[in-house]
C-alpha positions as CSV (number, residue, x, y, z in Angstrom):
1,X,-4.3,-18.8,22.8
2,X,-4.9,-16.5,19.5
3,X,-1.3,-16.0,18.9
4,X,-1.0,-19.8,19.0
5,X,-3.9,-20.5,16.9
6,X,-2.6,-17.7,14.1
7,X,0.7,-20.1,14.0
8,X,-1.1,-23.5,13.9
9,X,-3.3,-22.2,11.1
10,X,-0.3,-20.6,9.3
11,X,1.7,-24.1,9.3
12,X,-1.5,-25.9,8.7
13,X,-1.9,-23.8,5.4
14,X,1.7,-24.9,4.3
15,X,0.8,-28.4,5.2
16,X,-2.2,-28.3,3.2
17,X,-0.4,-27.5,-0.1
18,X,1.1,-30.8,0.0
19,X,-1.3,-33.3,1.9
20,X,-4.0,-34.6,2.0
21,X,-4.9,-33.8,-1.8
22,X,-2.3,-35.7,-3.4
23,X,0.5,-32.7,-3.3
24,X,0.8,-29.8,-6.2
25,X,1.3,-27.5,-3.6
26,X,4.5,-25.9,-5.4
27,X,2.4,-25.7,-8.7
28,X,-0.3,-24.0,-6.7
29,X,1.8,-21.3,-5.4
30,X,3.7,-20.9,-9.0
31,X,0.4,-20.6,-10.7
32,X,-1.2,-18.2,-8.4
33,X,1.9,-15.8,-8.0
34,X,2.1,-16.1,-11.9
35,X,-1.7,-15.1,-12.5
36,X,-1.1,-12.1,-9.8
37,X,2.0,-10.9,-11.8
38,X,0.4,-11.0,-14.9
39,X,-2.8,-9.2,-13.6
40,X,-0.7,-6.4,-12.9
41,X,0.8,-6.2,-16.1
42,X,-2.3,-6.0,-17.7
43,X,-3.4,-3.3,-15.5
44,X,-0.2,-1.0,-16.5
45,X,-0.6,-1.7,-20.2
46,X,-4.3,-0.6,-19.6
47,X,-3.5,2.6,-17.7
48,X,-0.3,3.4,-19.4
49,X,-1.1,2.9,-23.3
50,X,-3.6,3.8,-25.7
51,X,-5.1,1.9,-28.5
52,X,-4.4,-2.1,-28.9
53,X,-1.9,-2.3,-26.3
54,X,-4.6,-0.9,-23.9
55,X,-7.0,-3.3,-25.1
56,X,-4.5,-6.4,-24.7
57,X,-3.9,-5.1,-21.3
58,X,-7.6,-5.7,-20.4
59,X,-7.9,-8.7,-22.0
60,X,-5.0,-9.9,-20.0
61,X,-6.5,-8.4,-16.7
62,X,-9.5,-10.6,-17.1
63,X,-7.4,-13.7,-18.6
64,X,-5.2,-14.0,-16.1
65,X,-7.3,-15.0,-13.0
66,X,-9.6,-17.0,-15.2
67,X,-6.5,-19.0,-16.4
68,X,-5.5,-19.6,-12.9
69,X,-8.9,-20.8,-11.8
70,X,-9.0,-23.0,-15.1
71,X,-5.5,-24.3,-14.3
72,X,-6.3,-25.3,-10.8
73,X,-9.9,-27.2,-12.0
74,X,-8.0,-28.8,-15.1
75,X,-5.4,-30.2,-12.8
76,X,-7.3,-30.9,-9.8
77,X,-5.6,-28.6,-7.4
78,X,-8.6,-26.8,-6.7
79,X,-9.1,-28.1,-3.0
80,X,-5.4,-27.7,-2.4
81,X,-5.5,-24.1,-3.1
82,X,-9.0,-23.6,-1.3
83,X,-7.9,-25.2,1.8
84,X,-4.6,-23.7,2.0
85,X,-6.3,-20.0,1.3
86,X,-9.0,-20.9,4.1
87,X,-6.1,-21.7,6.7
88,X,-4.0,-18.6,6.0
89,X,-7.3,-16.4,6.0
90,X,-8.0,-17.8,9.4
91,X,-4.1,-17.3,10.5
92,X,-4.5,-13.6,9.5
93,X,-7.5,-13.2,11.2
94,X,-6.0,-15.1,14.6
95,X,-3.3,-12.6,14.1
96,X,-4.9,-9.6,13.8
97,X,-7.1,-10.0,16.7
98,X,-4.1,-11.0,18.9
99,X,-2.6,-7.8,18.0
100,X,-5.4,-5.4,18.4
101,X,-4.8,-2.6,20.7
102,X,-7.2,-0.6,22.4
103,X,-8.6,2.4,20.8
104,X,-6.3,5.0,21.4
105,X,-8.2,8.0,19.8
106,X,-8.7,11.0,21.7
107,X,-10.6,11.1,24.9
108,X,-13.8,13.0,24.5
109,X,-15.1,15.6,27.4
110,X,-18.7,16.7,28.0
111,X,-19.0,20.0,25.7
112,X,-20.7,23.2,26.7
113,X,-23.7,23.8,24.9
114,X,-23.4,27.3,22.3
115,X,-25.3,30.0,23.0
116,X,-24.2,31.6,19.2
117,X,-23.2,28.5,16.8
118,X,-22.8,29.8,13.4
119,X,-23.2,26.9,10.5
120,X,-21.6,27.5,7.1
121,X,-23.7,25.4,4.6
122,X,-23.2,24.5,0.8
123,X,-26.6,23.6,-0.7
124,X,-24.9,21.9,-3.7
125,X,-22.4,19.6,-1.8
126,X,-23.1,15.8,-1.6
127,X,-25.7,16.2,-4.6
128,X,-27.7,18.7,-2.3
129,X,-27.7,16.8,1.2
130,X,-28.4,20.3,3.1
131,X,-31.9,20.6,1.2
132,X,-32.7,16.7,1.1
133,X,-32.1,16.1,5.2
134,X,-33.7,19.7,5.9
135,X,-30.1,20.6,7.6
136,X,-31.2,24.4,7.5
137,X,-34.7,24.1,9.3
138,X,-33.1,21.6,11.9
139,X,-30.0,23.8,12.9
140,X,-32.1,26.9,13.3
141,X,-34.6,24.8,15.3
142,X,-31.8,24.0,17.7
143,X,-30.9,28.1,17.9
144,X,-28.0,27.9,15.4
145,X,-27.6,30.5,12.9
146,X,-27.3,29.3,9.0
147,X,-25.2,30.9,6.5
148,X,-25.7,29.4,3.0
149,X,-22.6,29.3,0.5
150,X,-23.5,30.2,-2.8
151,X,-22.3,32.2,-6.3
152,X,-22.6,35.8,-5.7
153,X,-21.7,38.9,-7.8
154,X,-21.9,39.1,-11.7
155,X,-18.9,36.3,-12.2
156,X,-20.8,33.8,-10.0
157,X,-17.8,33.7,-7.5
158,X,-18.3,31.9,-4.5
159,X,-17.5,33.8,-1.2
160,X,-14.3,33.2,0.7
161,X,-15.7,30.6,3.4
162,X,-12.5,31.6,5.6
163,X,-13.7,35.5,5.6
164,X,-17.3,34.3,6.2
165,X,-16.0,32.6,9.3
166,X,-13.9,35.2,10.6
167,X,-17.0,37.5,10.3
168,X,-19.1,35.5,12.4
169,X,-16.1,35.1,15.1
170,X,-15.9,39.0,15.0
171,X,-19.9,38.9,15.5
172,X,-19.8,36.8,18.6
173,X,-19.9,33.3,17.4
174,X,-18.8,30.8,20.1
175,X,-19.1,27.6,17.7
176,X,-18.2,27.4,14.2
177,X,-19.6,24.5,11.9
178,X,-19.9,23.6,8.3
179,X,-22.1,21.4,6.0
180,X,-20.0,20.8,3.0
181,X,-17.0,19.0,1.6
182,X,-13.7,18.1,3.3
183,X,-12.0,21.1,1.3
184,X,-14.3,23.8,3.0
185,X,-14.1,21.8,6.6
186,X,-10.4,22.7,6.3
187,X,-10.9,26.3,5.8
188,X,-13.3,26.9,8.7
189,X,-11.5,24.5,11.0
190,X,-8.3,26.8,10.7
191,X,-10.3,29.6,11.6
192,X,-11.6,27.9,14.6
193,X,-8.5,26.5,15.5
194,X,-6.9,30.4,15.1
195,X,-9.5,31.6,17.8
196,X,-9.7,28.2,20.1
197,X,-13.3,27.8,19.2
198,X,-15.3,24.4,18.9
199,X,-15.7,22.9,15.5
200,X,-18.6,21.1,14.2
201,X,-18.4,18.6,11.3
202,X,-21.7,18.0,9.4
203,X,-21.3,15.2,7.0
204,X,-22.9,16.7,3.8
205,X,-20.2,16.3,1.5
206,X,-19.4,13.8,-1.0
207,X,-16.8,11.4,0.6
208,X,-17.1,12.9,4.1
209,X,-13.6,11.2,5.3
210,X,-13.1,13.3,8.3
211,X,-16.6,12.9,9.4
212,X,-15.7,9.0,9.0
213,X,-12.9,9.2,11.0
214,X,-14.6,10.9,13.6
215,X,-17.0,8.2,13.9
216,X,-20.0,10.4,12.5
217,X,-23.0,9.0,10.5
218,X,-22.2,9.6,6.8
219,X,-25.6,8.4,5.8
220,X,-27.6,11.0,8.0
221,X,-25.9,14.3,8.2
222,X,-28.7,15.8,10.5
223,X,-27.5,13.4,13.5
224,X,-24.3,15.4,13.5
225,X,-26.5,18.4,14.7
226,X,-27.2,16.3,17.9
227,X,-23.5,17.6,18.9
228,X,-25.3,21.2,19.6
229,X,-27.4,20.0,22.5
230,X,-25.6,16.5,23.6
231,X,-22.2,17.0,22.4
232,X,-18.5,15.9,23.2
233,X,-15.1,17.5,22.5
234,X,-12.1,15.8,21.4
235,X,-8.8,17.7,20.1
236,X,-7.4,16.7,16.8
237,X,-4.6,17.7,14.8
238,X,-4.8,20.0,11.9
239,X,-2.5,19.6,8.8
240,X,-1.1,22.4,7.1
241,X,0.7,22.6,3.4
242,X,2.5,25.7,2.5
243,X,0.4,28.0,4.8
244,X,-3.0,26.2,3.7
245,X,-5.0,23.9,6.2
246,X,-6.1,20.3,5.4
247,X,-7.7,17.7,7.6
248,X,-7.6,14.5,5.3
249,X,-5.0,14.2,2.7
250,X,-2.5,16.4,0.3
251,X,-1.8,14.4,-3.2
252,X,1.3,15.4,-5.6
253,X,1.6,13.7,-8.9
254,X,-0.7,11.6,-11.0
255,X,-3.8,12.1,-9.0
256,X,-3.0,16.1,-8.4
257,X,-2.5,16.4,-12.3
258,X,-5.7,14.9,-13.4
259,X,-7.8,16.7,-10.7
260,X,-6.4,20.1,-12.2
261,X,-8.8,19.1,-15.6
262,X,-11.9,21.0,-15.5
263,X,-13.9,18.2,-17.4
264,X,-12.7,15.8,-14.5
265,X,-15.7,17.0,-12.3
266,X,-18.3,15.4,-14.9
267,X,-16.5,12.7,-16.4
268,X,-13.9,11.6,-13.6
269,X,-13.2,7.9,-15.3
270,X,-12.7,9.1,-18.9
271,X,-10.9,12.0,-17.8
272,X,-8.4,9.8,-15.9
273,X,-7.9,7.2,-18.4
274,X,-7.5,9.7,-21.2
275,X,-4.6,11.1,-19.5
276,X,-3.0,8.6,-17.6
277,X,-0.8,7.3,-20.4
278,X,0.9,10.6,-20.7
279,X,1.2,11.0,-17.1
280,X,2.7,7.5,-16.3
281,X,5.0,7.0,-19.4
282,X,5.0,10.1,-21.6
283,X,6.3,13.9,-21.0
284,X,3.3,15.3,-19.0
285,X,4.2,13.4,-16.0
286,X,6.0,15.5,-13.4
287,X,8.3,13.8,-11.4
288,X,9.3,15.3,-8.0
289,X,11.6,14.7,-5.2
290,X,10.5,14.5,-1.4
291,X,12.0,14.2,1.9
292,X,9.9,12.5,4.4
293,X,11.4,13.1,7.8
294,X,14.9,11.7,7.0
295,X,14.0,9.5,4.2
296,X,15.2,10.9,0.6
297,X,12.6,9.9,-2.2
298,X,13.6,10.7,-5.6
299,X,11.6,11.4,-9.0
300,X,8.3,10.1,-7.4
301,X,5.2,9.6,-9.8
302,X,2.8,10.1,-6.7
303,X,2.7,11.1,-3.3
304,X,-0.1,11.1,-0.8
305,X,0.4,12.7,2.6
306,X,-2.3,12.6,5.1
307,X,-3.3,13.9,8.3
308,X,-2.1,11.1,10.6
309,X,-1.4,7.7,8.9
310,X,-4.2,5.8,7.4
311,X,-5.1,2.2,8.7
312,X,-5.0,1.0,4.9
313,X,-3.2,2.4,1.9
314,X,-6.7,3.2,0.4
315,X,-7.6,6.7,1.5
316,X,-9.6,7.5,-1.8
317,X,-11.8,4.5,-1.3
318,X,-14.5,3.5,1.3
319,X,-12.1,1.3,3.1
320,X,-9.6,3.4,4.1
321,X,-9.7,5.2,7.3
322,X,-7.3,6.7,10.3
323,X,-7.7,4.8,13.5
324,X,-6.1,8.2,15.3
325,X,-6.4,11.8,14.6
326,X,-4.2,13.0,17.3
327,X,-1.0,11.1,16.9
328,X,1.3,14.1,15.8
329,X,2.5,12.2,12.8
330,X,1.7,12.6,9.3
331,X,1.3,9.6,6.9
332,X,3.2,9.3,3.8
333,X,2.6,6.9,0.6
334,X,5.0,7.2,-2.2
335,X,4.9,5.5,-5.4
336,X,7.1,4.9,-8.6
337,X,5.9,2.4,-10.8
338,X,7.7,3.0,-14.2
339,X,7.1,-0.3,-16.2
340,X,5.2,-3.4,-16.3
341,X,7.8,-5.4,-14.3
342,X,7.6,-3.0,-11.7
343,X,4.2,-3.2,-11.4
344,X,4.2,-6.9,-11.4
345,X,6.9,-6.6,-8.4
346,X,4.4,-4.4,-6.7
347,X,1.3,-6.7,-7.1
348,X,3.4,-9.7,-5.5
349,X,5.6,-8.0,-3.1
350,X,3.6,-5.3,-1.9
351,X,5.0,-2.8,0.7
352,X,8.4,-4.4,0.3
353,X,8.6,-3.6,-3.1
354,X,10.8,-0.7,-4.4
355,X,8.3,1.1,-6.1
356,X,5.9,1.8,-2.9
357,X,7.1,3.5,0.4
358,X,4.8,3.8,3.2
359,X,6.1,6.1,6.1
360,X,5.4,8.3,9.0
361,X,7.2,11.7,9.6
362,X,6.3,14.7,11.7
363,X,7.4,16.8,8.3
364,X,7.4,16.2,4.6
365,X,8.9,18.7,2.1
366,X,8.5,18.1,-1.8
367,X,10.6,20.0,-4.6
368,X,10.9,20.2,-8.4
369,X,12.7,21.8,-10.8
370,X,9.5,23.6,-11.7
371,X,8.7,26.6,-10.0
372,X,5.0,25.4,-9.1
373,X,3.4,22.1,-8.7
374,X,-0.2,21.1,-8.8
375,X,-1.5,19.7,-5.6
376,X,-4.7,18.4,-4.5
377,X,-5.7,19.6,-0.8
378,X,-8.7,17.4,0.6
379,X,-9.6,16.9,-2.9
380,X,-9.2,20.7,-4.1
381,X,-7.1,21.2,-7.2
382,X,-4.5,23.9,-6.4
383,X,-0.8,25.1,-7.6
384,X,1.5,26.0,-5.0
385,X,5.2,27.3,-5.3
386,X,7.9,25.0,-4.6
387,X,9.4,23.8,-2.3
388,X,6.0,23.0,-0.6
389,X,6.1,21.8,3.1
390,X,3.6,19.8,4.8
391,X,3.4,19.9,8.5
392,X,0.8,19.2,11.2
393,X,-0.1,21.4,14.6
394,X,-0.9,18.9,17.4
395,X,-4.3,18.5,18.8
396,X,-4.9,22.1,17.4
397,X,-8.5,21.7,16.7
398,X,-11.3,21.3,19.0
399,X,-14.1,19.2,17.6
400,X,-17.9,18.9,19.0
401,X,-19.5,15.5,18.0
402,X,-22.5,13.8,19.2
403,X,-22.2,11.5,22.1
404,X,-24.1,8.9,20.0
405,X,-22.2,8.2,17.1
406,X,-21.7,5.0,15.1
407,X,-18.2,5.2,15.4
408,X,-15.3,3.4,13.3
409,X,-14.6,-0.4,13.2
410,X,-11.2,-1.5,14.7
411,X,-8.4,-0.9,12.4
412,X,-6.7,-3.9,11.1
413,X,-2.9,-3.3,12.3
414,X,0.0,-4.5,10.5
415,X,1.0,-7.9,11.4
416,X,4.6,-8.9,12.9
417,X,5.0,-12.5,13.1
418,X,8.0,-12.2,15.3
419,X,5.4,-10.2,17.7
420,X,3.0,-13.4,17.5
421,X,5.6,-15.8,17.9
422,X,6.7,-14.1,21.1
423,X,3.0,-13.7,22.4
424,X,2.3,-17.7,21.5
425,X,5.1,-18.7,23.7
426,X,4.9,-16.3,26.4
427,X,4.3,-17.7,29.9
428,X,1.6,-15.1,31.0
């Protein structure tokens, strides 16, 4: 029934472009796509240029949607556009619901209560969440030993968290946990996987993407400690990039170049805008080749490799998440946009454009003429020798999570209208 409703709404969205409001459907579509393309051109000029061209790009990015709205209102097309858009939104909603599959994340089993849990906590992570939520006191009250991470020695260097984790294992730890960023989580997770020990994630970082995809509460990291007394264990994949572990993503190209700059930590937006023109169109932009499974990609500007594919291509924002962490496959999003025309094509055609590739594979290899490439591993700036290989260790990590956790919203699966038609006309 949902598939039939989706088809009905899709047909109605097309019909609504021509009746009952006096036609103008072709004009509505042309104006809409033209506005979208001009907005993308403005965004490209704003990012890839400086001075008057950047200002012109900002003005065009604002003027394009405003112009579309004015044309719709001035020509009496707003009701046609609004009704068609509403029907198309209903068609997409019905189609996604019809194609929704059961949650196939790892099945959890009851976890044994640890006797010698060791938790590493970074007081600076996430703007001081360790102190703000009283994580040290709460963890110790539950019987865990807490190791605080901080600068040591005359140079103020941070200790090697992997070595601290190994020392804890040698001292008899039967569970390792981290309250910190995803980069620190990955280093300790690799030690836990190496010794086949349970690993506890405490969402005390800034973005906490790994915690999000595990269904943990990111607003109150203290709730993660419930896993010590009432926990479940799931097995998830652990990523590897040239011998270094990662739990979320490895980025190459533009983003990796930006995060290398020391000023990025304190002025993210300003640093990115200052560097973008040189990275996108200038000599500073490093191009590289990639082999994603059997697919060859040449002269790419940016590549994001993820530990399991994201349900939406927005892993840096709040909306992107991974429906599974145990599929055994890497996700890859590759981008190559070198002109305003290509930016407009990307905006109009999306994943079908020549500048964007969304793929999955078990192995990704990145090569370059340079001996080394800047890489961002779970947000941490590194430089690695080429070629750089990304792979997965399937179900290598035992993660302990609370039985009572918020979970994640069901992912929006890609829509296949062929499958919708098949469902709509099936006789089951």
